[in-house]
C-alpha positions as CSV (number, residue, x, y, z in Angstrom):
1,M,-11.0,-88.4,87.0
2,I,-7.8,-88.5,87.3
3,S,-7.9,-88.9,91.4
4,S,-11.1,-91.6,90.8
5,A,-9.0,-93.4,88.2
6,F,-5.7,-92.9,91.1
7,A,-8.3,-93.6,94.0
8,A,-9.8,-97.1,92.6
9,G,-5.8,-98.3,91.4
10,A,-4.8,-97.4,95.0
11,G,-4.1,-100.8,95.8
12,A,-2.5,-101.9,92.2
13,V,0.8,-100.1,90.4
14,H,-0.3,-100.7,86.9
15,A,2.6,-100.4,84.8
16,V,2.5,-98.0,81.8
17,P,5.4,-99.0,79.2
18,F,7.5,-95.5,78.7
19,Y,6.2,-95.8,74.5
20,A,2.7,-95.1,75.6
21,N,3.6,-92.3,78.2
22,P,3.2,-89.2,76.5
23,A,5.9,-87.2,78.4
24,F,8.5,-89.4,77.1
25,W,6.9,-88.6,73.1
26,V,6.9,-85.2,74.3
27,G,10.7,-85.1,75.4
28,V,11.7,-86.7,72.6
29,S,10.1,-84.5,70.0
30,F,12.0,-81.7,71.9
31,F,15.2,-83.0,71.6
32,L,14.8,-83.8,68.1
33,V,13.2,-80.4,67.2
34,V,16.0,-78.8,69.5
35,G,18.7,-81.8,67.5
36,L,17.2,-80.9,64.0
37,G,17.3,-76.8,64.6
38,F,20.8,-76.5,66.0
39,R,22.7,-78.8,63.6
40,P,22.2,-76.2,61.0
41,V,22.3,-73.1,63.2
42,I,26.2,-75.4,64.2
43,R,26.6,-75.4,60.4
44,A,26.1,-72.0,60.0
45,L,28.4,-70.9,62.7
46,G,31.5,-73.5,61.6
47,A,30.1,-72.0,58.1
48,G,30.7,-68.7,59.5
49,L,33.8,-69.7,61.7
50,D,35.4,-71.0,58.7
51,A,34.6,-67.9,56.3
52,R,35.7,-65.4,58.8
53,S,39.3,-67.2,59.3
54,A,39.7,-67.7,55.7
55,K,39.2,-63.4,55.7
56,I,41.9,-63.7,58.7
57,K,44.3,-65.8,57.1
58,A,43.7,-63.6,53.8
59,R,44.6,-60.3,55.7
60,I,47.3,-62.5,57.1
61,D,49.2,-63.8,53.7
62,E,48.4,-60.1,52.5
63,A,49.7,-58.3,55.7
64,L,53.1,-60.9,55.4
65,K,53.5,-59.8,51.5
66,L,53.3,-56.5,52.1
67,R,55.9,-56.8,54.7
68,E,58.4,-58.4,52.4
69,D,57.6,-55.7,49.4
70,A,58.1,-53.6,52.3
71,S,61.3,-54.6,53.5
72,E,62.6,-54.9,49.9
73,M,61.7,-51.4,49.3
74,L,63.8,-50.2,51.9
75,A,66.6,-52.3,51.2
76,T,65.9,-50.9,47.3
77,Y,66.1,-47.1,48.6
78,Q,69.4,-48.3,51.3
79,R,71.1,-49.8,48.2
80,K,70.6,-46.7,46.1
81,Q,71.4,-44.0,49.5
82,R,74.8,-46.3,49.9
83,D,75.3,-45.7,46.0
84,A,74.3,-42.2,45.8
85,M,76.4,-41.6,48.8
86,K,79.4,-42.9,47.1
87,E,78.7,-41.3,44.0
88,A,78.5,-37.8,46.0
89,E,82.1,-38.9,47.7
90,S,82.9,-39.4,44.5
91,I,81.8,-36.1,42.7
92,I,83.6,-33.9,45.7
93,A,87.0,-36.1,45.5
94,H,87.0,-35.4,42.1
95,A,86.2,-32.0,41.9
96,K,88.8,-31.8,45.1
97,A,91.7,-33.0,42.9
98,Q,90.3,-30.9,40.1
99,A,90.2,-27.5,42.4
100,E,93.8,-28.9,43.9
101,L,94.9,-28.9,39.5
102,L,93.2,-25.7,39.1
103,A,95.5,-24.1,41.6
104,K,98.8,-25.6,41.3
105,Q,98.0,-24.5,36.8
106,H,97.4,-20.6,38.1
107,A,100.5,-21.0,40.3
108,K,102.6,-21.8,37.3
109,D,100.8,-19.7,35.4
110,L,101.4,-17.4,37.6
111,D,104.7,-17.4,38.0
112,D,105.3,-17.7,34.2
113,S,103.8,-14.5,33.7
114,I,106.0,-13.0,36.5
115,K,109.2,-14.0,34.8
116,R,107.6,-12.9,31.4
117,R,106.8,-9.4,33.2
118,E,110.7,-9.6,34.7
119,K,112.1,-10.3,31.8
120,Q,110.5,-7.7,29.9
121,A,110.9,-4.9,32.0
122,L,114.6,-6.6,31.9
123,D,114.9,-6.1,28.4
124,R,113.3,-2.5,28.7
125,I,115.8,-1.7,31.0
126,A,118.7,-3.3,28.6
127,Q,117.6,-1.0,25.6
128,A,117.3,1.6,27.6
129,E,120.7,1.0,29.1
130,A,121.4,1.2,25.2
131,Q,119.8,3.9,24.5
132,A,121.9,5.8,27.0
133,V,124.8,4.6,26.2
134,K,124.5,5.7,22.3
135,E,123.3,8.7,22.7
136,V,126.6,9.2,25.5
137,Q,128.6,8.1,21.8
138,H,126.8,10.6,20.2
139,L,127.0,13.1,22.8
140,A,130.8,11.9,23.0
141,V,131.7,12.3,19.7
142,D,129.9,15.4,19.1
143,I,132.3,16.5,22.1
144,A,134.9,15.3,20.3
145,V,134.2,16.7,17.2
146,A,133.6,20.0,18.5
147,A,137.0,19.6,19.9
148,A,139.0,18.3,16.8
149,G,137.6,21.5,15.0
150,A,138.6,23.6,17.8
151,V,142.3,22.2,18.3
152,I,142.5,21.8,14.2
153,R,141.6,25.5,14.0
154,D,143.8,27.1,16.3
155,S,146.9,25.1,15.0
156,M,146.2,26.0,11.0
157,S,146.5,28.8,10.3
158,G,145.5,30.2,6.6
159,T,142.4,30.1,4.4
160,G,142.9,26.5,2.9
161,A,143.6,25.4,6.6
162,T,140.1,26.6,7.2
163,A,138.7,25.2,4.2
164,L,140.2,21.3,4.5
165,L,139.2,21.8,8.2
166,D,135.6,22.8,7.6
167,A,135.1,20.0,5.3
168,S,136.5,16.9,7.9
169,I,134.1,18.6,9.9
170,K,131.3,17.8,8.0
171,D,132.2,14.4,7.2
172,L,133.0,13.3,10.3
173,P,129.6,12.7,12.0
174,A,128.9,11.1,8.6
175,K,131.5,8.5,9.9
176,L,131.3,7.9,13.2
177,H,127.7,7.7,13.1
């Protein structure tokens, strides 16, 4: 059929308008379907990309906020660490000062104790010397009384002298001591 129509009109070119050609309408309908079909797909892709972009932006904002928080916490802990180090140094310095003060106080107390014991020892020595002097004096008195008694006995004669001498000798230790 086509070949008979082609053969009949072989001499005359018959122009068919473009809108009468079915291939034109197939092409237009193809482009309409494809265009109308891709429009929602492109919108969905755009919306999906926008949503993903918003999620990424939210994550970046959250990461920046977390980083700022971490920086603040780091600064806070560094400040606390510096304060703790200063406090520890202060405590150590105070302890050293207290130790030096206690060492000086103990040295002073030791010197005072040594001086006190030395004074006590000197007092005991003085007491012992005084006691020895007293004993020597008592011994000397006893010897002097005995010697005086012997001299008087030898120089005096008679019973009256003996009685006087004995009474004097008996009274003498009470008067001298």
